[in-house]
C-alpha positions in Angstrom: -3.9 12.1 -1.2 -1.7 13.9 -3.7 -3.7 16.4 -5.2 -3.1 15.4 -8.9 -4.9 12.0 -7.9 -8.5 11.8 -8.9 -11.3 9.7 -6.6 -11.6 5.9 -7.7 -14.5 6.9 -8.5 -13.1 8.8 -11.6 -10.5 6.3 -12.3 -10.4 3.2 -15.1 -10.2 0.4 -13.6 -8.1 -2.4 -16.1 -7.2 -5.8 -15.7 -3.4 -6.4 -15.0 -1.8 -10.1 -14.8 -0.8 -10.9 -11.0 2.5 -12.1 -12.0 3.4 -8.5 -13.4 2.7 -6.7 -10.0 5.8 -6.4 -7.1 5.2 -6.0 -4.0 7.2 -3.0 -2.5 6.0 -2.8 0.7 5.0 -6.1 1.9 3.9 -6.6 5.1 2.8 -9.9 7.2 -0.5 -10.0 7.7 -3.3 -12.5 10.4 -3.5 -15.7 9.0 -7.3 -16.2 9.5 -7.5 -12.4 8.7 -6.4 -13.6 5.5 -8.5 -16.4 5.3 -11.6 -14.4 5.8 -10.1 -11.7 3.0 -10.1 -15.2 0.0 -13.5 -16.4 1.5 -15.5 -12.9 1.0 -13.6 -12.4 -2.5 -14.9 -16.3 -3.4 -18.1 -15.7 -2.8 -18.5 -12.2 -3.5 -15.7 -10.4 -5.3 -13.4 -7.8 -5.4 -15.0 -4.6 -3.6 -12.5 -2.3 -4.3 -9.5 -2.4 -7.1 -5.4 -2.5 -6.2 -3.8 0.6 -6.9 -0.6 -0.2 -9.4 1.9 2.6 -11.1 3.6 1.4 -14.1 7.5 0.7 -13.6 9.2 2.3 -16.6 11.3 0.2 -18.6 9.4 -3.3 -18.9 8.4 -5.1 -21.8 6.0 -6.8 -21.2 4.6 -3.6 -18.6 5.4 -4.5 -15.4 3.5 -2.8 -11.8 4.5 -1.1 -8.5 1.8 -2.3 -6.2 0.6 1.5 -4.1 -2.0 -0.2 -2.3 -4.2 -3.6 -1.9 -1.2 -6.0 -1.4 -3.6 -8.5 0.5 -6.5 -8.4 -2.2 -3.5 -9.4 -4.7 -2.6 -12.1 -2.5 -6.1 -13.1 -2.2 -6.2 -13.2 -5.7 -3.5 -15.4 -6.3 -4.4 -18.0 -3.9 -8.0 -18.1 -5.9 -5.6 -18.7 -8.8 -6.7 -15.6 -10.6 -4.3 -14.5 -13.2 -5.9 -11.2 -13.6 -6.9 -8.7 -11.1 -8.8 -5.3 -11.3 -6.5 -2.4 -10.7 -6.2 1.0 -11.3 -3.4 3.2 -12.9 -1.6 5.7 -11.4 1.8 7.7 -12.8 4.1 7.5 -9.8 7.6 6.4 -9.6 9.0 3.8 -7.4 9.8 6.3 -4.8 6.7 7.8 -4.8 4.7 4.3 -4.7 6.7 3.4 -1.5 5.9 6.2 0.1 2.0 5.7 -0.8 1.9 2.8 0.4 3.8 3.2 3.5 1.1 5.9 4.3 -1.5 3.4 3.5 -0.3 1.2 5.7 -0.4 4.0 8.4 -3.9 5.3 7.8 -5.3 1.8 8.3 -7.6 1.8 11.0 -6.5 -0.6 13.0 -2.6 -0.7 12.6 -0.4 -2.6 14.5 1.6 -0.3 17.0 5.2 -2.3 15.9 4.1 -1.3 11.9 3.2 2.0 12.7 7.0 2.5 14.1 8.5 0.6 11.2 6.5 3.2 8.7 7.4 6.0 10.7 11.2 4.9 10.8 10.7 4.1 7.2 9.5 7.4 6.2 12.2 9.6 8.3 14.7 6.7 6.3 13.4 8.5 3.2 13.6 12.4 4.2 10.2 12.8 5.6 10.5 15.2 8.6 8.1 14.7 11.8 5.7 16.9 10.5 5.0 15.6 7.2 5.2 12.6 8.4 2.6 13.3 11.2 0.4 15.7 8.1 0.7 12.0 5.6 -0.7 9.3 8.4 -3.1 11.7 10.8 -1.1 12.2 14.1 0.6 14.7 15.6 4.3 16.2 14.8 4.8 15.0 18.4 3.6 11.6 18.4 6.2 11.1 15.3 8.9 13.0 17.4 8.2 10.2 20.6 7.9 7.3 18.0 11.6 8.4 16.4 13.1 9.1 19.4 12.0 5.3 20.4 13.4 4.0 17.2 16.6 6.1 17.6 16.8 4.2 21.1 16.3 0.9 19.5 
């Protein structure tokens, strides 16, 4: 987490219109897992708000999703037109990197998704050490995955 980001408990939660949120780094999820998430949110509510950043130059204000794609899609599935969100200041590039890191940091990540995320971070100019620090793996591991990606 960047030094300038406060813990969630210190952030203000705002209701954001779902149709004004753009998913920068979409991923496909397991249908059963998604249905379970929708049922859980319908039954007990949202446990954690999503995180968004205002998109520059939009009127009315639009947002880029940093993390919470599944929660956002569940709210849309439940025909909710607003979702609780923490709004942070970040440009589109930072939002994309934070989203990639969030996907990589997930406890049960799919190995193929992890490979794609490492490749995407490399394409954005991060070196293997920086990527390893961001996603919590060794530089050697990142280098090995990058080598596999380069060989197709």
